[in-house]
N, C-alpha and C positions, 0 to 999 in steps of 0.2 A: 723385352729380345731373347731372341735364341741362342743358349751356349754354346760359343764359338772356341773352340781351343788352337793351337798350334799344334801343325803336324811336321815335322822336321825332315825327315828321310824317308825316301818312296819304297820302303824296307819289305810291304805286303804285311798284311797283320794273318791271312791263315795263310802258313806253310804249304808251299807244292813245288813240285821241278818246273823251273822255268824251261818253257817250249822253246827249245832252238828252232825245231819249224816251225815259222806263223800260220802255215795251211792244215797244220794238224787237226787229228779228226778225235771229238771225245765219244768216249763210248762207255756207257750206261747196260748191261746186262749185255752187252754185244751187241747193242744197237747204237749207230750212230743218232748222234740228241742236235750236231750244230757242227759248222764247218767252217770256214773264213775261209775268202776269196777275194785274192786283192784287186783294187779296183783297175787294173789295168786287165788284167784278165777276165772281169766283170763287162767292160767295155768291147774288149776282143773279140769275149764270146758271144756278144748280146745279140739274138736273132728274134723279133718280133717285129710285128708288121706295123706296129706302133712305136716309132722311136721314143727312145727315154728325154728325158727333161733334165737340164741344172742349172744352178744359179749361184750368182755369185754376189757381195756384201762385203763393203769397206766395215772395216771395225767403229764401233763407237768412241767419240769425244769425250761422255760421262756418264755418271749413272743413270741419271734418266735417260740418255741415249741407248744406253745397252739394256736396262729395263724394256723400252721400246722394241727395239733389237731383239732382245731371247722373244718376246709376245710374235715378232713378223715370223722369226725362224720357226717356233712353235706352229705357226697357222701354215706357214710353208710346206712345213713337215706333211700335213695332209694331204697334200696331192701328190705322196710322194715321189720326191726329186732325187734322181739317179743319187745325186750329190751337190756341196754346195761347195765355196772355196771362198776364202777372208786373203781380202787383199793387204799388203806390206804398208802399212803406213810409215814411211820412214823419220817423219817428224813426232810420229807419239811413242818414241824409245818400243819399238815392234817386237823385239826380241826381249822383251822387261816380263818381271811376272807382276807388272802392275794388271789390276783388272780390265781396263781397256786394251790394252798392246794388244796386236794381231796374233801372234802362239796363245796367248790368254784364252784371246776370243776366239779362235779354233778350234781349243780345247772345248771351250763353253759347247759352241758349234754341234760336237763329236758326241761331248758326253752327256751333258746336259739336256740337250734339244732332240738326241739323237739322228742327226743329220751323217754319213759321209761323210768325212768332210777334208778338203784339200787346203793347204797350208802356200798362200804366196812366197818365197823367197826371192829380195832381190838381190844379188851378190855386188853390184858395184858398192866400193867402199868397205864391203865386207874384208876382216883376214880369214883365213882358214881356222885361227882355233874362235873369232866369232863364232864362224858359220859349224863350227862343230858345237859349240855349245847352244847354238840355237837349235842343232837338229838334235842334240841329246833333249833338250828342253821338248821338244815336240816328240820325242818315240817316250818319255815319260808319260805323256798327256794320253798316248796312244793314236799321234797323229801318224798316217802311214803315207801322204798323200802331197805332194809338192808339184808348186807349180813355179817352174825356174825360170827366173828375168832377168835381163841383166840392169834393168834400170835407165832412167836417164840420167847423160852424161851431162855434169857443171863443169864450173871452171875452174876447179882443184885440179889442178897438175897432178896432184900425186900418183904415184904407182900405185897400186892394190894390187892383192894376189889373184883377183880373179877380171879379168877385163872385156871376156862375155859372155853370156849363157850357158854358150858348149863347155865351159870351163869349171861351172857350177856345175853342169849335168855331170861329167866329167868325173870332179872329186865325190861326188854323193855315191856316184857307181864305185869307183873305188876303196872307198870307206866305206860303204855299206850295202853293196853289194843289189840284192835285190829288193831288202828293206823295203823302201821307200817307192811306191809309183811315182814316175815323173814324168810331167804333160810337161808342153814349150807353144811359146807363142807362136802363131804364124800371122801373116799380115798379107790377105788378098788385096790390099792399097798397097805397095812398099812402101818400108818403114824409110823414114827422110831422110836416114843417112846415108842407105842403101846407092851405088854409083847407078846401077840398075832393077831390072827385074832378075835378071841373071841373076847377080852378084846377092840377092834377098834369100831365093833359093840354095844358092849355095850353103849361105849360114845356115839355114834353117836345117839342110841335108848335116851341115856337121854336129846340129844339137841334137838329131836322130841316131846318127851314127855315135856321137858319144853316150848312147843308152838312154835315150828319151822315147817312153813308152806311146804318147797321143801328142796329140797337138790341137789348143784351142785358139781357132783365128780369132785377130781382132776385129773391133764393129767395121760391118761392111753395110751400104742401104742398096746395092744394085746385088742383085741373084745371080750376076754372070761373074761379075767378079769374084765370085766364091766358085763357079763352077770353076771357070778356068784357072783358078787357081789348084784346086784339088787335080787339074789334067797336069797341068805344068808340074805338079807335084811328083805324081805316077810317073810321068816319062823320066826324072830323075831318079827314081829310084826308091820315092819316100814314101814307103807302102805302110805308115801305120795309121790308125784313125783321125781323120781330122776333122774336128765337132767345131760346126759355126758359132763363132759368139753372137750376141745379137742385141744391142743396146735396147733400154726402156726408154720412150717419148714420155715425160714425165711433163717438162715446159719448155718454151722454147728458149729462154737461153742457157738451159741447162745440157740441152743436145745440142746446142751452138758450141760451147764449152769444149765439150767432150771430144766432138766432132774434130773440132782445132786441134786438143791435144794430142788428136791420135792421127793427125795430119790426114782424115778423110773425107772427100768432098761431098758436102750433101746436094744430094740432085734438084735439078730446076724444078722439078715438077713438085717434089717436096718443099723448096721453099716457097712457090708460088700458092700452095696451101695452105701454108702454115703465115706466112704474112700476114693475108688478114686477119688471124685468130691469134697472133702471137702475145697480145693480151689478157687473152681467156683462157687460166688456165684446165678449165675442163676441157674448154672445144680442143684443145693441143693435146690434153690426155685423150680426149676420144678420136681424134686423126690419127694418134699412135695407136691406137688399139687397133684401128681397122685395118693401118698402114703394114703395123706387124704380123697381123694377123694371116694377112693376102702374104706377106715376105714368105712366114712361115710353109705357108701350104704349099708354095714353088719348092721352098729347099727339102720337105718331104716329097715332092713328087719325085725329085730328081735321085731321091734315094743315094746319097754318096755319104752320110754320115748313118752310126748310129744312133744319134741322139742330136739336141740342139740347146745350144751354152745363153743363158740370159744374162747381162748384165742388168742387176736391177735398181742400181743406185739405190738401196734402200729405202726403195716403193713398193706397194704393190700391185700396179698398173699391169704389169704381166699376166696377173692372174689370171684378168676376162681373156688374155691372146691364148693365154694356157687350154682354159676351159671352151676356147670357141673351134681350136683347132685339136680337141679331144686328147689331151696331151695329162690332164689334169686330174688324177683320181678322187675321183667323190666315194667310194668305197672302199678303200685301204683294204689289204687282202690284212685277218688281224693273225698273225703264225703263234701269236701268245696273247692272253688277256691283256697286257700291259704294251707299252711301242718297243720292240727289242732294240736292244744296244747298239750300235754301232764299233766299239770300238773293238777291236779286233781280243782284246784278253777277255772279253766276257761273252763272246757271241755263244758260248754253250751253256747261258746260265736258259736256265727253265723253271727254276723254283725261286720266291721269294716269302718274305713276309708280309701278312696281311696288311700288315696297321701301315703299311705305307704306301697303298693304293692309289690313294690321293695327291700323294706328296712323292712324289718320284724322283725329283731331283736332290731332294734331301737322302734320299734312298742312295742313291747314285753317289754321292759323296759320302756317305758315313762308309758305302761297302769299295772304295776307290779304290785302294790300295790292297784289295784281294788279291794274292795270287791264283787263286781257283775261284769260282763259279759254284753253285751248287744246281746238278738236277736232283737230287734229294736230299734233304732237307733234313738237320743236328744241330743236338744245341754248340757244336765246335763255332758252327757259324752266326748262332744267335750272339756266345760270348765275343764275337767278334766286332761286333757292330759297332763301330767307332763312334765320338764325338764329334757332330758338326765344326768340322778344318774352317782355317782361313780361307782357304779356297771356294766355302759356301758365300760367292761374293752376294751382297746384300739385292742388289739386281735379280738375282733369280729369283728372289720372292714376289714377282709375278702377281697373286697372289691379294697384295694387300689391298685391307679396303681405305676408302678415305674417312675423314672424319665427316666431310658434306655427307656421305651414303648413311653413315650411323645417326646424325644428327636427324635425320626425319622421323627416328624410329620413337623419341622420349617424347611420350604424349604430355607429361605433365613435366617443364622443363625446369622447377622449382624443386620438383620430386618425383627423380627417374626411378623408374622400377625393375626389376631383372623380368618382368612382363613383354618390357618394352625389347628386351636382347631376344627372348620367346618371338617373339613379331618379326626379330631378323633374320633368322632362322626357317622362320615358317616364310617369309618372302622371299627367300634365297630357293625354296622347294616347289614352291607356289609357280614360280617364275617360270622356272627350269621346267618345271610340269605341263603350261601352258602357253610358253615357247616367247614368252614377253621378257625381250631384253633392253625395250625402254621403259620411260616413265610418263609415255603421253597420255595412260587414263586418270593422270593427277594423283596415284599410291603411293608411297613409301616403297621404295625398291631398293633391294641388296644385289648386286650383280656379283659379287665374290666374298667368299669366306676365307680366312686364312689357312684351317683344315683342308680346306679342297684348292690344292696349288693348281691340278688339274683335271679336268673332266674323263678320267681314262674310259670310265663307257657313260654316256648321259642317263643307258636306257637303267642302267644300275639307281641314278638316283631318282628316274622318275618313280619306277616300280616304289622307294622309299617314298616318296609322296604318296603314292595311291595306298600302300598300306598301313603307313603309319606319318600320314600329314597333320590328323584330326588329331591328334598326341602331341605331335610339333608345337602346336601355336601353345599348350599348356606345360613346356617344359622337357619335352622330350628332343635335346640338343643332338640328332643325328652329325657324326662326323663322318661315319663310313658304312657302307651298307651291300650286301652284297645278295640278291633271291635266289632263294630254292631251287635247283630245277634236277629233275632226273633224266639223263639216253636225250641230251639234245644234238642233235646232227651237229658238226664242226661247220655247216655255211650259215647257220639260223643266223640272217641278220642282227638279232638284237644281242645275243650273247653267245655264238660261235667265234671258233678259235684253232688253229693247229691246221695240222696237214689234211685233203684233201682224204673223206671215206671213214674221220675218226667220227669218236661221239665224247662228247664232255660234262659231266658230272658238276653239280655246287651245293652245295650244303647254305639251308642260310643265316649269314652272317649280320648282325649289327653290333653297332659300339656309339654311344649317343656320351653327355655329360645329365647327369642324372641330381635332383636336389638329394643332398643326406635325408632331408626327414622321409623321404618315402623306402627310407632301407630297411626297415623291420617287413614292409609289407613285401617288397622285393624279393629280400630273403627265403620269407616262407611261401611265395611261387615258386621259387626258382628250386628249393626242396622237393617240390612236389610234381616236378618237371625234368622226368629220369633224363628226357632225350637230351637237355641243354648244356653244353659247357660254360662255364661262366667265371670270368673274372672279374672284380670289383675291385677298384683302389680311389685314394684320393690323393689330392698335391702329394703331400711328404709323405704317404707311401705309410701313413701311421694307419689307414686301413686295407687291409689287403686279404680278400676272402677266392676261394679260387678252388673250384675241382678239377682242374687242365692236370693232366700227367707233369710233371715236375721234367722228363728227360726226353718224351718223347713227343713232339710235335702234331699237333691235329692237324691231318689234312682237310682242306676245306675245298678247295676246286681242283680237280684234275681232269685228266683226256684220258682216253683210249684209242690209239691210232696206227693201222696199221706196219709201222715200221721203227714207231720209238715204244711200241705199249705203252707203260702206266707214265703218263707226265704228272708229279704232284706241282700244279701251279701255285696256285697259295698257301699257305701253313701258318700256325698261329701258335705260340708256345708263351711260358709265362716270361724267359729271359728277355725276350722280343718284347715285350708287353709292359716291362720292365722301365726300358731304352726310350721305348714310344711314349709311357706316362710323363716322361720329364719334358719331352719336345712338346706334346701336343696339351700341356696344361701353361708352357710357357708362350703358347702362341696367344693366350688371352693378354698376355704382358703387349703384344702389337697394337690391340686394341686401348689399352690403360695407358699407353704413351704418348696416344692421339691426344689426348685430353692434361697438356702440361701447357705452359705460360707460351712456349715456340710454336703452339700450334695457330695463334690466333691473329698471327701478323700483325704485331704491335697494334691490338687495339683494344686489345685491355691488361691490365696492371696488377690483378689480383691473383695471384694463384689459385685460393681459397673457391674461387667461382666456378672451377673443374670438381672439385670437390667431389658433390656429391654424384657426378657419372663415373669417377673412379673409383668409385666404393663401389659402386653397383658391379662392376664387370670384376673387383677385386673380390667379391663376396663370390660371383661365381667362379673363378679362378681358384680360389680357398676353401670352400663350403662345400662345391658340388663333386662327384662322383663320376670318377668315369668307370665305363660299364662296357661289358664284352661279351657278347651272348652268341654262339654258335648252337643251330639249331642241327644235331645230324640225323633227324628223319631224311634229311635232300627230299623232301617233297615241294612240288609248285606251288602247293598252295596251306602249308600250313598252319593252321589256327594257334601254334603254340606261342608266340611271342603278342598276339593279338589279345590272349587271353588273360597274361598277365600283366597288362597294359591297362585293359577294358574293368579291372580291378582297380588298379592304382590310382588310374584316375577317375573313378567313378563319379566324387565328390568335384573335381576340376567344373570350372563353366566351359 
């Protein structure tokens, strides 16, 4: 398992003056690097022919559900949603530090899935002390958006500090000023407790007057209900954006339940269409896709809102709708080589250590408490890369390989071999290269490696197989790769990033595990390869060979841009590499632990039956080397590494 330590106080690791103005601009060489814009401003100033979309999820109930939801959030992130919101699950201790609580998971969505995130807070039943604690924890996690709700009344006659959502909005504004963007709920179909439509609108106006920045509506099925609602709001002086809330139609039972809970009538035409197919889930989903696609097109045509908000019910069925109406971004703009952070504290970040390219969630956790994030790297940052904390929840390891996948590769179950592990790596890269993500052809297939938590740029991985696939199956176990290139336009589909009219450069970078029996030959080749910077080590660091400068990082990827000048995006240095060494070798333990008695579902009684498999994995973990190579020539097709491996593997099959 990965080593995780307890972090006690949010005091920051790299010292820096705390910004009092959250919209502050970080400047390097008198150039603006980044500016944080509050969600309220982004919504108010949004001007685009294509509206934005936003999405809602409820927090998971278990670690397994959390893993699935993190994967789903990562998938939705690829479509570039404007923001997401996480509901307040009162029964799940929503304000606690439990991994699956509402506040915790909103922090996960913001920090690890890089989605601008809004947290629901239901005030009914909260004291002012409770609310302050929740808001302070939200602040610590970086959350700056609140959906302020009253919640449903129950039979409890106790008087609480907050009776209405307007009281909640007013309290947040009084205590926190403009720190939080505050959104409130609106009801195209009046709230069931309202005396009339007019009374319902008056209640909404009180929330806006108390300081709400925007409104998201409750679900509805008739576009005219939303249009009339917006017109009525404008007539009484409600002028903030009113974003329509659209409910995903996943199955017959859920849409009836959700509509009933919301006191929203379902149109007769919808019921007539659903009734004959109510037991056919796929047919209901397909109907829902067509119904919502038509509804969204009508809403867009009315042009009353800058965006559309979707209640996903933790399903993916709205994605076809988003694609059909043109809101899903098929080719997101890459402002940086990685997915830019949405936490306001690190929006100025433009430089990262190269070793965590494929494990960004781990890197984010290790650097979460920094007060300042680099746009130029130095070893002060390397020295402050922290251990993984308790908030690095197991469900964030969405790249965990299953025992079933690994079992396919043992060619001799009585005598497993390291070459079987070589085949696992080869399968992973070859299937990425050929686009085969299923096992339809009957060949062993592995779709996940623990060293590759996210495919930050699949073109990098394709290039790794193209250049070095023939060596992978002989023991070049690649964990990280950047192809080399010079002066590529930032708009390049494969490798480009950054602002328009920029140019990006990259040195070839290769990181891999390697049998220590090859060390002498590798050393000889590297001594003659004058353009190569290298670092070689083993699990316990009894071997450490490096020609890297001790205190000056090596820039591997950088860009030149009209307004930013030079941005060094990825860098390498020996201090960071030494920290990475521990993590990357420990990842073999996740495979090792698959072969324990607990993993056989009660069908075995002898722990020793797993010993041969554990020994193979342990041998690689304990006896292989971790090698990091940088070719400083920055050429598109430098043969330097190929020449090295041709000689080393010349006698291999």
